[in-house]
C-alpha positions in Angstrom: -6.7 142.0 -32.3 -5.4 139.7 -29.6 -1.6 139.3 -29.3 -0.4 135.7 -28.9 2.3 135.0 -26.4 5.1 132.8 -27.8 5.2 129.4 -26.1 8.8 129.9 -24.8 7.8 133.2 -23.2 4.8 131.6 -21.7 6.8 128.7 -20.2 9.4 131.1 -18.8 6.8 133.4 -17.2 5.0 130.4 -15.8 8.2 129.0 -14.4 9.1 132.3 -12.7 5.7 132.5 -11.2 5.8 128.9 -9.9 9.3 129.4 -8.4 8.2 132.6 -6.7 5.2 130.9 -5.1 7.2 127.9 -4.1 10.1 130.0 -2.7 7.7 132.0 -0.6 6.1 128.9 0.8 9.5 127.3 1.4 10.6 130.0 3.7 7.4 129.8 5.7 6.1 133.3 4.8 2.5 133.7 3.6 1.9 135.9 0.6 -0.2 138.1 2.8 1.0 138.8 6.3 -1.6 138.7 9.0 -2.1 140.8 12.1 -2.7 138.5 15.1 -4.3 140.5 17.9 -6.8 139.6 20.5 -9.5 141.5 18.7 -9.0 139.3 15.6 -6.7 137.9 12.9 -6.9 140.0 9.8 -5.2 141.6 6.7 -3.9 145.1 7.5 -5.0 146.2 4.0 -8.5 145.0 4.5 -10.5 147.7 6.2 -13.6 145.5 6.4 -12.0 142.9 8.6 -14.4 141.8 11.4 -12.9 142.0 14.9 -14.1 142.0 18.4 -14.6 145.0 20.5 -14.7 148.7 19.8 -13.0 149.7 16.5 -12.6 153.3 17.6 -9.0 154.5 17.3 -7.5 155.0 20.7 -6.6 158.6 21.6 -2.9 159.6 21.3 -0.3 159.4 18.6 -0.3 155.6 18.2 -0.5 153.3 15.2 0.4 149.7 14.1 3.0 149.5 11.3 3.3 146.1 9.6 6.2 144.9 7.4 5.9 142.5 4.5 8.0 139.8 6.2 10.6 139.1 8.9 12.1 142.3 10.2 15.9 143.0 9.7 17.9 145.6 11.6 17.9 147.7 8.4 14.1 147.6 8.4 14.0 148.6 12.0 16.5 151.4 11.5 14.6 152.8 8.5 11.5 152.9 10.5 13.1 154.7 13.4 14.7 157.2 11.0 11.2 158.5 10.2 11.0 159.7 13.8 8.5 157.3 15.2 9.2 155.5 18.5 8.9 151.7 18.5 6.9 150.6 21.6 6.0 146.9 21.2 6.3 144.1 18.7 3.0 142.7 17.4 2.7 139.5 15.3 3.2 139.1 12.4 6.1 141.5 11.5 4.5 144.6 13.1 5.2 147.3 15.6 3.0 149.4 17.8 4.6 152.8 17.3 4.1 156.4 18.6 4.6 159.4 16.2 3.2 162.5 14.6 0.9 162.3 11.6 3.7 163.3 9.3 6.1 160.7 10.8 3.5 157.9 10.5 2.7 158.9 6.9 6.5 158.7 6.1 6.7 155.3 7.8 3.9 153.8 5.9 5.5 154.9 2.6 8.6 152.8 3.2 8.9 150.1 0.5 9.2 147.3 3.0 6.0 148.3 4.9 2.9 146.4 4.1 0.3 148.4 5.9 -0.9 150.6 8.8 -3.9 150.2 11.0 -5.1 152.2 13.9 -4.4 151.2 17.5 -7.9 150.9 18.8 -9.7 150.8 22.1 -10.1 147.0 21.6 -6.3 146.7 21.7 -6.4 147.9 25.3 -8.8 145.2 26.5 -8.0 141.6 27.6 -9.8 138.8 25.6 -12.3 138.2 28.4 -13.4 141.9 28.4 -13.7 141.8 24.6 -16.0 138.8 24.9 -18.0 140.4 27.7 -18.5 143.5 25.5 -19.4 141.4 22.5 -21.9 139.2 24.4 -23.2 142.0 26.7 -22.3 140.1 29.9 -21.3 141.6 33.2 -17.9 143.3 33.6 -16.3 142.4 36.9 -13.3 143.8 38.8 -10.6 145.1 36.5 -6.9 145.9 36.7 -5.7 149.0 34.8 -2.1 149.3 33.6 -0.5 152.5 32.3 2.2 153.0 29.7 5.9 152.7 30.7 7.4 155.9 32.2 3.9 157.2 32.9 5.0 159.9 35.3 1.7 160.2 37.0 -0.6 160.7 34.0 -2.7 157.6 34.8 -3.3 158.6 38.4 -4.5 162.0 37.3 -6.7 160.6 34.6 -8.4 158.1 36.9 -9.0 160.8 39.5 -10.8 162.9 37.0 -13.3 160.3 35.9 -16.9 161.3 36.0 -17.9 158.0 37.6 -16.9 156.1 40.7 -14.3 153.6 39.4 -14.9 151.4 42.5 -18.5 150.5 41.5 -19.4 147.9 38.8 -18.6 149.2 35.3 -21.0 149.5 32.5 -19.9 148.9 28.9 -19.9 152.7 28.4 -17.8 153.2 31.5 -15.3 150.5 30.3 -15.0 152.3 27.0 -14.5 155.7 28.7 -11.8 154.1 30.9 -10.1 152.6 27.8 -10.4 156.0 26.0 -8.0 157.6 28.5 -4.8 158.3 26.8 -2.8 157.2 29.8 -4.4 153.8 29.9 -2.4 151.0 28.1 -4.2 147.8 29.3 -7.3 146.7 31.2 -7.7 143.1 32.3 -9.9 141.3 34.8 -8.7 141.4 38.4 -7.5 138.1 39.8 -5.7 137.0 43.0 -2.8 134.4 43.3 -3.5 131.3 45.3 -1.4 128.4 46.7 -1.6 125.6 44.6 11.5 113.7 49.2 12.9 110.6 49.3 11.1 108.7 46.5 11.0 111.9 44.4 14.8 112.0 44.4 15.1 108.4 43.4 12.7 108.9 40.4 14.8 111.9 39.3 18.1 110.0 39.7 19.3 112.4 42.3 20.4 109.7 44.7 22.7 108.1 42.1 24.3 111.4 41.3 24.9 112.2 44.9 26.8 108.9 45.3 28.9 109.4 42.1 29.3 113.2 41.8 29.6 115.6 44.7 26.8 117.8 43.6 24.7 119.1 46.5 23.8 122.7 45.4 26.9 124.2 47.1 27.4 127.8 46.0 23.9 128.1 44.6 21.3 130.5 45.9 17.7 129.5 45.5 14.8 131.9 46.3 11.5 130.5 47.4 8.3 132.6 47.5 5.8 130.8 49.6 4.0 130.9 52.9 7.2 131.3 54.9 9.7 128.9 56.5 9.3 127.1 59.8 9.4 129.2 62.9 10.5 132.4 61.0 13.3 132.8 63.5 16.9 132.1 62.7 17.6 131.1 66.3 14.9 128.4 66.4 14.9 127.4 62.8 14.8 123.6 62.0 18.3 122.0 61.7 17.3 121.1 58.1 17.6 124.8 57.1 19.8 126.3 59.9 22.8 128.4 58.7 21.7 128.4 55.0 19.0 131.1 55.0 20.8 134.2 53.8 18.0 136.7 53.4 14.3 136.8 54.5 11.5 139.1 53.3 8.1 139.3 54.8 5.9 140.2 51.9 2.6 141.0 53.5 2.2 144.3 55.4 2.8 143.8 59.0 3.7 140.1 58.4 6.7 138.0 59.2 8.3 135.0 57.5 7.1 132.3 59.9 5.2 129.6 58.1 1.8 129.4 59.8 0.4 127.3 56.9 3.0 124.5 56.4 3.1 124.8 52.6 6.2 127.0 52.4 8.3 124.7 54.7 7.4 121.6 52.8 8.3 123.3 49.5 11.6 124.6 50.9 12.4 121.1 52.2 11.8 119.5 48.8 14.2 121.9 47.1 16.9 122.3 49.7 16.2 120.6 53.1 19.3 119.0 54.5 17.5 116.0 56.1 19.4 116.4 59.4 16.2 115.6 61.3 16.0 112.3 59.5 19.6 111.1 59.9 21.5 112.9 57.2 25.0 114.1 57.7 27.0 116.5 55.5 27.8 114.8 52.2 25.6 111.8 53.1 22.0 112.5 52.3 20.6 109.4 50.5 19.0 107.6 53.4 17.1 110.6 54.6 14.3 113.0 53.7 16.8 115.6 52.4 15.7 117.8 49.5 17.4 117.7 46.1 20.0 120.5 46.8 20.7 120.1 50.5 23.7 122.5 50.5 22.2 125.3 48.6 21.6 128.7 50.3 18.1 130.1 50.6 16.3 133.4 50.2 12.8 133.3 51.7 10.0 135.6 50.6 7.1 134.9 52.8 3.5 135.8 51.9 0.4 135.2 54.0 -2.4 132.8 53.1 -6.0 133.0 54.2 -8.2 130.0 54.9 -9.3 129.8 51.3 -5.7 129.7 50.0 -5.8 133.3 48.7 -2.4 135.0 48.9 -1.6 138.4 50.4 1.7 140.1 49.8 2.8 139.2 46.2 3.1 142.5 44.2 1.0 142.7 41.1 4.2 143.5 39.1 5.9 140.2 39.6 9.2 141.7 38.4 9.5 143.5 41.8 9.3 140.1 43.5 12.1 138.6 41.4 14.2 141.8 41.8 14.1 141.5 45.5 15.5 137.9 45.4 18.0 138.7 42.6 19.6 141.6 44.6 20.0 139.1 47.4 22.1 136.9 45.2 19.5 134.3 44.1 19.8 133.0 40.6 17.1 130.4 40.8 13.6 131.1 42.0 10.8 128.6 42.9 7.1 129.4 42.8 4.5 127.0 44.0 1.6 129.3 43.6 -0.3 130.6 40.6 -3.2 132.7 39.4 -6.0 132.1 36.9 -5.7 134.2 33.7 -9.3 135.5 33.5 -12.6 135.5 35.3 -14.0 132.2 36.5 -17.2 132.9 34.4 -15.2 132.9 31.1 -14.2 129.4 30.3 -12.0 130.6 27.4 -10.0 133.0 29.5 -9.8 131.4 32.9 -6.7 129.3 32.1 -3.8 129.5 29.6 -3.7 133.3 29.0 -0.9 135.8 29.1 -1.9 138.4 31.6 0.2 141.3 33.0 1.9 139.1 35.6 3.2 136.6 33.0 4.4 139.5 30.8 6.3 141.1 33.7 7.9 137.7 34.5 9.1 137.4 30.9 10.3 141.0 31.1 12.4 140.4 34.2 14.1 137.3 32.7 14.8 139.2 29.5 16.5 141.9 31.4 18.2 139.5 33.9 19.0 136.5 31.7 20.9 134.6 34.4 17.8 134.2 36.6 16.1 130.8 36.2 12.5 130.9 37.4 10.4 127.8 38.0 6.6 128.0 38.1 4.0 125.5 39.0 1.6 124.6 36.1 -1.3 124.4 38.6 -3.6 121.7 40.0 -6.6 122.5 37.9 -6.8 119.3 35.8 -10.3 117.8 35.5 -12.1 115.4 33.3 -15.4 116.8 32.2 -17.4 119.9 33.0 -17.8 120.7 36.7 -21.4 120.7 37.9 -23.4 120.5 41.1 -21.8 119.1 44.3 -18.4 119.1 42.6 -19.2 116.3 40.2 -18.0 116.6 36.5 -20.2 115.5 33.6 -19.1 114.5 30.2 -15.8 112.9 31.3 -14.1 110.5 28.8 -11.3 109.2 31.0 -8.7 111.7 29.7 -7.8 114.8 31.6 -8.9 117.9 29.6 -6.5 120.4 28.0 -6.2 124.1 28.9 -5.9 124.5 32.6 -2.6 126.3 33.0 -2.1 129.1 35.6 0.0 132.2 35.4 3.0 132.9 35.7 3.4 129.3 34.3 2.0 130.6 31.0 5.1 132.9 30.6 7.5 132.0 27.9 10.8 132.2 29.8 9.9 130.3 33.0 10.3 126.6 33.4 6.7 125.4 33.9 6.5 122.3 36.0 3.7 119.7 36.0 3.3 116.7 38.3 3.7 113.0 37.8 2.8 110.3 40.2 5.5 109.0 42.6 5.7 105.3 43.5 5.4 105.9 47.2 2.1 104.3 47.9 2.3 104.2 51.6 1.4 106.2 54.6 -2.0 107.6 55.5 -3.0 107.8 51.9 -2.0 104.3 50.9 -4.3 103.0 48.2 -6.1 106.3 47.7 -7.6 106.6 44.2 -8.1 109.8 42.2 -11.9 109.8 42.7 -11.3 110.3 46.4 -9.3 113.5 45.7 -11.9 114.9 43.3 -15.3 114.0 42.0 -14.1 115.3 38.6 -12.1 112.1 38.2 -15.1 109.9 37.9 -14.6 108.1 34.6 -12.4 105.0 33.9 -9.5 104.6 33.8 -8.8 107.6 36.1 -11.5 106.9 38.7 -9.8 103.9 40.3 -6.2 104.6 39.5 -4.0 104.8 42.7 -2.5 108.3 43.1 1.0 107.1 43.8 1.9 103.9 42.0 3.3 104.6 38.6 6.3 106.9 37.9 5.3 107.1 34.2 1.8 108.3 35.0 0.6 111.8 35.3 -1.0 113.2 38.5 -4.6 113.6 37.4 -4.8 117.1 38.9 -1.7 118.4 37.1 -2.7 121.3 34.8 -2.4 120.7 31.1 -1.6 123.0 28.2 -1.4 124.3 25.7 -1.4 128.1 26.3 -4.1 130.1 24.6 -1.7 131.0 21.7 -0.8 127.3 21.3 2.6 127.1 23.0 3.6 123.8 24.5 3.4 123.9 28.2 4.2 122.5 30.8 7.9 122.2 30.0 8.9 119.4 32.4 7.4 117.0 34.9 8.5 115.9 38.4 6.9 113.7 41.1 4.0 115.4 42.8 2.1 112.8 44.9 2.8 111.5 48.4 5.9 113.7 48.7 7.5 113.6 52.1 9.2 116.8 53.2 9.6 119.2 56.1 6.9 120.2 58.5 6.6 123.7 59.9 7.2 123.9 63.6 5.1 127.1 63.9 2.4 126.2 66.4 -0.3 127.4 64.0 0.9 125.4 61.0 -1.1 122.6 59.5 0.1 119.2 58.6 -0.9 119.2 54.9 -1.8 115.7 53.7 -0.6 113.9 56.9 2.2 113.6 59.4 4.8 111.0 58.5 4.3 107.7 60.3 7.6 107.5 62.1 9.1 111.0 62.0 6.9 113.9 63.1 9.3 116.5 61.7 8.0 115.6 58.2 4.7 115.5 56.5 3.1 114.2 53.3 1.8 116.5 50.6 1.2 116.6 46.8 0.6 118.9 43.9 2.5 120.8 41.3 3.5 122.8 44.3 5.7 119.8 45.3 6.9 119.0 41.8 8.2 122.5 41.3 10.7 122.8 44.2 12.0 119.3 43.4 12.7 120.6 39.8 14.1 123.8 41.2 16.5 121.8 43.4 17.5 119.8 40.4 18.0 123.1 38.6 20.5 124.1 41.4 22.5 120.9 40.9 22.4 121.4 37.1 23.6 125.0 37.5 26.4 123.8 39.8 27.5 121.2 37.3 27.4 123.7 34.4 29.7 126.1 36.4 32.1 123.2 36.9 32.1 122.7 33.1 33.2 126.3 32.5 29.9 128.3 32.4 30.8 130.7 35.1 27.4 132.2 35.2 24.9 130.0 33.3 22.0 131.7 31.6 18.5 130.8 32.4 18.2 129.6 28.8 21.2 127.2 29.4 19.8 125.8 32.6 16.4 125.3 30.9 17.9 123.7 27.8 20.0 121.3 30.0 17.0 120.2 32.0 14.8 119.8 29.0 17.4 118.0 27.0 17.9 115.3 29.6 14.3 114.4 30.5 12.8 110.9 30.6 10.1 110.2 28.1 6.9 109.2 29.9 4.7 108.3 26.9 2.3 106.6 26.6 1.7 107.0 30.3 -0.3 104.6 32.4 -3.5 104.2 30.4 -2.5 102.3 27.2 -2.3 103.5 23.6 -5.9 103.8 22.5 -8.6 106.4 23.2 -7.6 106.9 26.8 -3.8 107.2 26.2 -2.6 109.6 28.8 0.5 111.1 27.2 1.1 111.6 23.5 4.2 110.1 21.9 5.3 113.3 20.3 7.4 115.7 22.3 6.9 118.4 23.3 3.2 117.8 24.2 0.8 119.7 26.4 0.5 116.9 29.0 4.1 116.1 30.0 6.0 118.7 28.0 9.5 117.3 27.2 9.1 114.6 29.9 10.1 113.9 33.5 13.1 115.6 35.1 16.2 113.4 35.3 19.7 114.2 36.5 21.3 111.1 35.1 23.3 113.0 32.5 25.7 114.0 35.3 26.8 110.4 35.6 26.3 109.2 32.0 26.5 105.7 30.6 29.5 104.8 28.3 29.7 106.7 25.1 27.3 109.4 26.2 28.5 113.0 25.8 26.8 116.3 26.6 28.1 119.7 25.4 26.6 123.1 25.3 27.0 126.6 23.9 25.7 129.4 26.1 25.8 131.7 23.0 25.7 135.3 24.2 26.4 136.9 20.8 22.9 137.7 19.7 21.5 136.9 16.2 19.5 139.2 14.1 17.2 138.4 11.2 18.9 136.3 8.6 22.0 135.4 10.6 22.9 131.8 11.5 25.4 129.7 13.4 26.4 126.3 12.0 28.0 123.6 14.1 30.1 120.8 12.6 32.0 117.9 14.4 35.1 118.8 16.4 36.7 117.3 19.4 35.4 119.4 22.1 31.9 119.7 20.5 31.5 116.3 18.9 28.7 115.6 16.4 29.9 112.2 15.2 27.4 109.5 16.3 29.0 106.2 17.1 26.0 104.0 17.9 22.3 104.0 17.2 21.4 102.4 20.6 21.2 105.8 22.4 19.2 108.8 21.4 20.7 112.0 20.0 19.1 115.1 21.5 19.6 118.7 20.5 17.8 121.4 22.5 17.6 125.1 21.6 16.3 127.6 24.1 16.3 131.4 24.1 15.0 134.0 26.6 12.4 135.9 24.5 11.4 139.6 25.0 8.1 140.1 26.7 5.1 140.0 24.3 2.7 142.8 23.8 -0.5 142.4 25.9 -2.5 143.1 22.7 -0.9 140.2 20.8 -2.7 137.0 20.2 0.6 135.2 19.8 3.4 135.7 22.3 6.6 134.7 20.5 8.6 137.8 19.6 12.1 136.8 18.4 11.9 133.6 16.3 14.9 131.2 15.9 14.9 127.9 14.0 16.8 124.7 14.7 17.8 122.4 11.9 19.8 119.2 12.2 21.3 117.4 9.2 22.7 113.9 9.3 23.1 110.5 7.6 19.3 110.0 8.0 18.3 113.3 6.4 17.1 116.6 7.9 15.4 117.1 11.2 13.5 120.2 12.2 13.0 121.8 15.6 9.8 120.4 17.2 9.2 118.3 14.1 7.9 121.4 12.1 9.6 121.6 8.6 8.4 125.2 8.0 9.7 126.3 11.4 8.0 126.6 14.8 6.4 130.1 15.0 5.1 129.7 18.5 7.7 128.4 20.9 11.0 129.7 22.2 12.1 126.1 22.9 12.9 123.9 19.9 14.2 120.4 20.2 15.3 117.5 17.9 15.2 114.0 19.4 16.5 111.1 17.3 15.9 108.0 19.3 18.0 105.7 17.1 20.3 108.0 15.2 22.1 106.7 12.1 25.8 106.4 12.7 27.9 109.3 11.1 28.5 113.0 11.2 25.8 115.5 11.9 25.4 119.3 11.5 23.4 121.7 13.6 22.2 125.0 12.4 20.6 127.8 14.5 19.0 130.5 12.3 17.3 133.7 13.1 14.0 133.8 11.1 12.6 137.0 12.6 14.2 139.1 15.3 12.3 142.4 15.5 13.6 143.3 19.0 17.3 143.9 19.6 19.4 140.7 18.9 18.8 137.3 20.3 21.2 135.2 22.4 20.5 131.5 22.9 21.6 128.3 24.6 22.2 125.0 22.7 22.6 121.7 24.5 23.6 118.6 22.5 23.7 115.1 24.1 24.1 111.6 22.8 26.4 108.8 21.8 29.0 111.2 20.4 32.8 110.5 20.0 35.3 113.2 21.0 38.0 111.9 18.7 39.2 114.1 15.8 38.0 112.2 12.8 37.3 113.5 9.3 33.9 115.0 8.8 32.2 115.7 5.5 32.4 119.3 4.3 29.1 120.9 5.0 27.0 121.7 1.9 23.6 123.2 1.4 23.5 124.8 4.8 20.4 126.9 5.0 21.3 130.4 3.8 19.2 133.0 5.4 18.6 136.3 3.8 16.4 139.4 4.4 13.5 137.2 3.5 12.4 134.3 5.6 14.8 131.5 5.9 14.5 128.8 3.3 13.9 125.3 4.4 17.0 123.0 3.8 16.5 120.2 1.2 17.0 116.9 2.9 19.9 114.8 1.6 21.9 111.9 2.8 25.0 114.1 3.3 25.3 117.4 5.0 25.1 120.3 2.4 27.2 123.4 1.4 26.9 127.0 2.4 28.5 130.0 1.0 28.3 131.3 4.6 31.3 130.6 6.8 30.7 127.6 9.0 30.7 128.3 12.7 34.0 126.6 13.8 34.9 127.2 17.4 38.5 127.1 18.5 39.1 123.7 20.2 39.3 123.6 23.9 38.9 120.7 26.3 36.0 122.2 28.1 34.0 125.4 27.6 36.1 128.1 29.3 34.6 131.3 30.5 35.6 134.4 28.7 37.0 137.4 30.6 35.1 139.7 28.3 31.9 140.7 29.9 28.8 139.5 28.1 26.5 142.1 26.8 23.0 141.7 28.1 20.2 143.1 26.0 18.3 145.6 28.0 15.0 146.9 26.6 14.7 150.7 26.4 11.7 152.6 27.3 10.6 152.3 23.7 10.6 148.6 23.9 13.6 148.5 21.6 16.2 146.9 23.7 19.8 147.0 22.6 22.8 145.2 24.1 24.2 147.2 27.0 27.4 146.5 29.0 27.2 144.7 32.3 25.6 147.2 34.6 27.2 148.5 37.7 25.7 150.0 40.8 22.3 149.3 42.0 19.0 149.7 40.2 15.9 148.4 41.8 12.7 148.9 39.8 10.2 150.8 41.7 6.5 150.9 40.8 5.1 154.3 40.2 1.6 155.1 41.3 0.6 151.6 42.1 -2.7 151.1 43.7 -3.3 148.0 45.8 -6.8 146.8 46.7 -7.8 145.8 50.2 -9.3 142.4 50.0 -13.0 142.4 50.4 -15.5 139.5 51.0 -17.8 141.0 48.4 -17.2 142.1 44.8 -14.0 140.1 44.4 -13.3 137.1 42.3 -12.5 133.9 44.1 -10.8 131.6 41.5 -11.6 128.0 41.5 -8.0 126.6 41.2 -5.6 126.2 44.1 -2.0 125.4 44.2 -2.3 122.7 46.7 -4.2 119.5 46.6 -6.2 118.3 49.6 -6.6 114.5 49.8 -10.2 114.5 50.8 -13.3 114.5 48.6 -13.4 118.0 47.2 -16.1 120.0 45.7 -14.7 121.5 42.5 -17.4 123.5 40.5 -14.1 123.4 38.9 20.8 135.4 5.7 23.7 135.7 5.3 25.8 137.4 7.8 27.4 135.0 10.2 28.0 136.5 13.6 31.5 136.3 15.2 31.5 133.0 17.0 32.8 132.2 20.4 34.3 128.9 21.3 33.5 129.1 25.0 30.4 128.9 27.0 30.5 132.7 27.5 29.4 133.7 31.0 26.9 136.4 31.4 27.1 139.0 34.2 28.7 138.0 37.5 26.3 137.0 40.3 26.9 140.3 42.2 25.3 142.4 39.5 22.0 143.9 40.4 19.1 143.4 38.1 17.8 145.7 35.4 14.2 145.9 34.2 12.1 147.9 31.9 10.4 150.5 34.2 7.1 148.8 35.0 4.0 150.6 33.8 1.9 152.1 36.6 -0.6 149.6 37.7 -4.0 150.4 39.2 -6.5 148.1 40.7 -10.1 148.9 40.4 -11.3 146.4 42.9 -14.9 146.4 43.9 -16.2 147.7 46.2 -13.0 149.0 47.9 -11.8 152.5 47.5 -8.5 152.9 45.6 -5.6 152.8 47.9 -2.0 153.8 47.0 0.9 151.6 48.0 
């Protein structure tokens, strides 16, 4: 006999079910969490999931433990109490762990754990190698990386191989290599390559110089490039004399003289004083001075061969940045880059997250006051490269996916290039087709390379990254840029010598846009220190620069099929827009304030901002945009992860016009560590800003928030906040839009009023990852600690067996052949400084790195 369910009971049960489903959707969590690895995206409870590569479990006590949703500190602690060691975070909501069989069985029995899967040989292979195995194609030179704190195990294991690792590898040999317990990662071997008066005007630098004495004084900028001028302090150009505080020849047996010309031009754009073009101290506008003409310089000089290949940059990029950091630099400019996979793999060659990008993110995570700028690259093309350098299939729009590393790293400021409006000199009237046969379709083909400040340089590399993150971050002028010429007798003259002053030359590329932006970063950092941020974090510098950009959309080619730049921001063409320093000398009613929030958030915590005098959120006119920018320095991602975001924060803004979400994603952006809200014509009234930690599986997460717009600083009544998003141990619910700000049972973040953000005397705690990839906040370090690579093998370049990447980081202006909750954390009212500049950097001990570079015998550094 069938039992009938009473109608009331049926309705109640149905309602509960519907609410449960809708609640789950509202907080952005799927009913079934997915593992997102390079080998595939799959359900941890589905053993039949099809993935790429060998499904054999890797040797050693490793496994992947996945939680049911966002990971709280309590979840993490309960996992650690089983005895397992957390090594890396893997999306979604999972850890790569090490433990005994008993410990792993105990861990998987935890109620909040969703599943456990083996760590396989495929999880040690880069995507390009997984495809090569799957398709049976050739396996080229590879780079082998060991686990952190290896202590020599990898060296011993490689020495005991039954085959010569310097010869081409078969699939079986690749598997045998991956099967070594000491091996953590294998990726294709690649080699980095090389990639202003009008530029300053476009970026509003000249106006700022005349109204605010910001010239970079007190800022130390490091430049890694082909050297500087004569390489001799006694004969150095007057444009740099007396301001170079440290020099480092990077290539063995090399010096820091610039025998190429690229490095001097780059340094001049960032910090040349313009003395050779009539500048005097404090008066730089009518000269070829760089953006920060009084900044000090640290020069790291590598060597460049005739093909643009670089010698001297360590494979572990964190060592490069450590060298500059210990010399006092807090900004670092890099006009070079590397492809992210073999040239034969069109899916991997650009946009990936290789070892170099990961080590860059690791350095900034451990040294959060170091702002690093990286060129996006000059690999933009329209169509598919073919014979004689011509591209076929062009549609008049530069193709996506051409970013170089380390520009694909999360924590750097990745710089793309726009056109300048300096259409003069030897390249006057040049069109893009004359630079590359891959710009052969209208409207690009006959567009002049330097005539529209709202146009993109066609060569500028586009995003997104392979995991979908928005890059580049920012744009700066990169065509017909005039800057310093190297006086080394062997140096070249780049695009051309200036018509009337032979101490300067023309050049172009994201190589030129990057130092202009780095120079602007120095001025922004100087300004931030004057506003009370004694030692601005990299996240704050980045948030400031991105908050104040100029929108370039739609670009120079109209609004139809060939529209150059999307209207939405961020986008993968121009990022957040063109760098602009105008906020330093703002128009009437324009206010900019910031919170360099060093108190880290954990899953479910939030900070809520309401209107107050020193941090106004009362919009007084709708004629100027309201911009809110949230940036955080994220921990390095696992190399096995197919998505690179680790700690995930959400930005929500509530005002008279409703609710606005970071990056225009109501369910929360699960990819980017930059979230912005731009309201071009903001309704007049009071606003609220909420920063919520959706998922923070590693340590706790500091952040920087920058708010700018037509905001009053008067103390006027503001509505009591209501319906503030209330995070819990489940994913954060999405706030319901309303015409008034809404309540929270959580205490509202209410800073103590001050006139300006004032640095605290309490040292900020800087999260430092441990050897188990579970960083916890540690006090400001003392003493000196320089990361030293263990058992690092460096290949000797060889004309055969090596990969010669197509992209370069310089653009040559001649026809080219291019086969081309709710716990609210204790708030602080001040922009809390991080560690003082004299502190030496910390870093996760780098894994041992080996180079299997054909056909050269392994050589230890």
